[in-house]
C-alpha positions in Angstrom: -20.7 -36.7 35.3 -21.2 -34.9 32.2 -24.4 -34.1 33.2 -23.2 -32.7 36.3 -21.3 -30.1 35.1 -23.8 -29.1 32.9 -26.2 -28.5 35.8 -23.1 -26.6 37.6 -22.5 -24.3 34.8 -25.6 -23.8 34.5 -26.4 -22.7 37.6 -22.9 -20.8 37.7 -24.5 -18.8 34.6 -27.8 -17.8 35.9 -25.9 -16.1 39.5 -24.0 -14.4 37.0 -27.1 -12.9 35.3 -28.9 -12.2 38.4 -25.8 -10.7 39.7 -25.2 -8.7 36.0 -28.9 -8.0 36.2 -29.1 -6.2 40.3 -26.3 -4.4 39.5 -27.4 -2.5 35.9 -30.8 -1.8 38.5 -28.5 -0.6 40.8 -26.5 1.5 38.6 -29.5 3.1 36.2 -30.6 5.2 39.0 -27.5 6.4 40.1 -26.0 7.2 37.0 -29.7 9.1 36.3 -29.8 10.8 40.3 -27.3 14.2 39.2 -30.1 16.6 38.3 -31.3 17.7 41.7 -28.3 19.1 41.9 -28.1 21.6 38.9 -29.3 24.6 40.8 -31.8 26.6 38.2 -32.5 30.6 38.9 -35.6 30.7 40.8 -35.9 27.5 42.0 -35.5 26.9 44.3 -33.7 30.3 45.7 -32.7 32.9 43.2 -29.4 31.8 42.5 -28.2 29.1 40.6 -25.2 27.3 39.0 -22.5 27.3 36.5 -23.5 23.8 35.1 -26.1 23.9 31.8 -28.3 20.7 31.0 -26.3 17.8 29.4 -25.5 18.2 24.9 -28.8 17.2 23.1 -30.7 17.1 26.7 -33.8 18.6 26.9 -35.8 19.6 30.5 -39.1 20.7 31.4 -39.5 22.7 34.3 -42.8 23.8 35.9 -43.0 25.8 38.7 -45.4 28.3 40.9 -44.5 30.5 43.3 -46.5 32.7 45.3 -45.3 36.1 46.9 -47.3 38.3 49.8 -45.7 42.0 49.9 -46.7 44.5 52.2 -49.5 46.4 51.2 -51.8 43.8 50.6 -50.5 42.7 47.6 -50.0 39.9 46.6 -48.7 37.3 43.1 -48.9 34.6 41.9 -47.1 32.9 38.9 -46.5 29.5 36.9 -43.5 29.5 34.7 -43.4 26.8 32.4 -39.9 26.9 31.4 -37.9 24.4 28.5 -33.8 24.8 28.1 -31.9 22.5 26.0 -28.1 21.6 25.7 -27.4 23.1 22.2 -23.9 23.1 22.2 -21.3 20.9 24.2 -21.1 23.0 27.6 -23.7 25.9 27.0 -27.6 25.5 27.0 -30.6 27.7 25.4 -34.0 28.3 27.2 -37.4 29.9 26.9 -40.1 30.9 29.9 -43.1 32.1 29.3 -44.2 33.6 33.1 -47.3 33.4 33.6 -49.0 36.0 36.1 -51.8 36.0 38.9 -50.9 39.8 40.2 -54.1 41.5 43.0 -52.7 45.0 44.4 -56.3 46.5 46.8 -58.7 44.7 43.8 -59.9 41.4 41.6 -56.5 39.2 40.3 -55.2 40.0 37.0 -54.0 37.0 34.9 -52.1 37.4 31.8 -49.4 36.2 29.8 -46.1 38.4 31.8 -44.0 38.6 29.0 -41.7 36.4 27.2 -37.8 35.4 27.9 -35.7 34.0 25.7 -31.8 32.8 27.3 -29.0 31.5 26.8 -26.0 29.8 29.5 -22.1 29.3 28.5 -20.3 27.7 30.9 -16.5 29.0 30.3 -14.5 26.6 32.3 -15.3 23.6 34.1 -14.3 23.7 37.9 -10.3 23.4 38.5 -8.1 23.8 41.8 -7.3 27.4 40.9 -10.1 28.3 39.2 -14.2 27.9 39.8 -16.5 27.1 37.4 -17.7 30.4 35.8 -20.4 30.6 33.4 -22.3 33.6 31.6 -25.5 33.5 30.5 -28.1 36.5 28.4 -31.4 36.8 28.6 -33.8 39.0 26.7 -37.3 40.0 28.3 -39.4 40.7 25.1 -42.7 42.5 26.2 -45.6 40.1 25.3 -48.9 39.4 26.6 -51.2 40.8 28.8 -49.2 41.6 31.6 -46.0 41.8 29.8 -45.9 45.6 30.4 -43.9 48.0 27.6 -40.2 47.5 27.7 -37.8 44.9 25.7 -34.9 44.8 27.9 -31.6 42.6 28.0 -29.9 41.0 31.2 -26.6 39.9 31.9 -25.0 37.6 34.5 -22.2 36.1 35.8 -22.4 32.8 37.5 -19.0 31.2 39.3 -19.6 27.9 41.7 -17.3 26.4 44.1 -17.4 22.7 45.2 -15.9 21.2 48.1 -16.8 17.6 48.4 -20.6 17.6 49.3 -21.1 21.2 49.9 -20.8 23.8 47.2 -20.9 27.6 46.9 -22.8 29.9 44.1 -22.4 33.4 43.2 -24.2 35.9 40.7 -24.5 38.7 39.8 -26.4 39.9 37.2 -27.4 43.6 35.4 -30.6 44.9 33.5 -30.5 47.2 30.3 -33.6 49.1 29.1 -36.2 51.3 29.7 -37.7 50.6 33.0 -41.2 52.1 32.7 -44.9 50.2 32.8 -42.6 46.5 33.8 -44.3 43.1 33.7 -45.1 42.2 37.7 -43.3 38.9 37.4 -39.9 38.3 36.1 -39.0 41.8 35.2 -35.4 41.4 35.6 -33.8 43.7 38.2 -31.6 46.6 37.2 -29.5 44.6 39.5 -28.6 42.0 41.4 -26.1 40.3 43.3 -26.7 36.7 45.7 -24.7 34.3 47.2 -26.4 30.3 47.9 -23.9 27.6 49.8 -26.0 23.9 49.4 -25.0 20.2 51.0 -25.8 17.2 49.0 -27.2 14.0 50.5 -26.4 11.3 48.3 -28.7 8.4 50.0 -31.1 10.4 50.1 -31.2 12.4 46.3 -31.5 15.6 48.3 -30.1 18.7 48.2 -29.8 21.5 50.5 -29.2 24.9 50.0 -29.2 27.8 52.3 -29.0 32.1 50.3 -28.8 35.7 51.2 -29.4 37.8 47.9 -29.7 41.4 47.4 -31.5 43.8 44.2 -32.8 46.8 43.2 -36.3 46.6 41.4 -35.3 50.2 39.3 -33.2 53.4 39.7 -33.8 54.8 43.1 -36.0 51.8 44.6 -35.5 50.8 47.8 -33.0 48.0 48.0 -34.1 44.5 49.1 -32.0 42.3 51.4 -34.0 38.2 51.0 -32.9 35.4 52.9 -34.1 32.1 51.6 -34.1 28.4 52.0 -34.8 24.9 49.9 -34.8 21.7 48.5 -34.4 19.5 45.2 -35.4 15.7 45.8 -34.9 13.1 42.8 -38.5 11.5 43.1 -37.6 9.3 40.0 -34.2 9.1 37.9 -35.7 11.8 35.0 -38.1 13.7 38.1 -37.2 16.6 40.5 -39.2 18.3 42.9 -38.4 21.5 44.9 -39.9 23.7 47.2 -38.4 27.0 48.3 -38.8 30.3 51.2 -37.8 33.3 50.7 -38.5 36.3 53.0 -37.4 39.5 53.7 -34.7 40.7 56.0 -34.9 44.9 55.7 -38.0 46.3 56.4 -37.9 48.4 53.3 -38.5 46.5 50.5 -39.0 42.4 49.9 -41.3 40.4 50.1 -43.4 38.9 53.7 -43.6 35.6 52.3 -42.1 33.9 48.8 -43.1 30.4 48.4 -42.3 28.1 45.3 -42.7 24.8 44.7 -42.1 22.7 41.2 -40.8 19.9 39.2 -38.7 19.3 36.8 -38.5 16.7 33.7 -35.2 16.0 31.4 -35.5 13.7 28.3 -34.3 13.3 25.0 -35.3 13.6 21.5 -33.5 10.5 19.1 -33.9 12.3 16.3 -32.1 15.3 17.7 -29.4 12.5 19.3 -26.4 12.1 16.8 -25.8 8.9 14.9 -23.9 6.2 16.9 -25.1 7.7 19.9 
């Protein structure tokens, strides 16, 4: 009798342990699979959302972009970026754009400046207000294609959600000298964009559509562009993205612009607070 009871107890404990293991296995990816909902600027569309990376977390981004412009101009770009959730609701970051610009001759490759930025989430979304954030970028003329101007870009960001659908609005302005600018991410004189995304939770997929207008420098033609994109959670810490953009006006904008890349989230143990 005692042996039978012992065997039954062991079987029950084994089933509980197995169920617990399965629940843990299922829970871990779901808990991690949220980064694909975070829109970064220019990835995969121009618009970004109002939420920074989590406090103490790092995110490394490596996108590639290609633009085919009117008149035969082409631009290739690798834009490595690192972001860090330095404080609660706030992040800092660094971009080092590497451009390959071609006019009518050969393609010139080089570092196209450095971009240091910070973003702070002023408030989370509530019934009365959307999520609101402010961002500031310092554009430094570093590298063979970095130009000569040091500039400052300011941006206001809003995000509002309705279930699996969200709408985002961005407005940005850049201050400083507009002569001899970098060919890549020089900071537009002004830029306004509106985007909507839809989450497909079971597929860990986000679909995005966008309309944006901007002016590169004073008296330059105004661009109006449309874009679509997607973000996919490849692993619990790695997200893939792809986007396509095209001009809606003949006056300005790319005939075709394509971007794709990946981002990887990670933590550095010695930077984590004790007890975490």
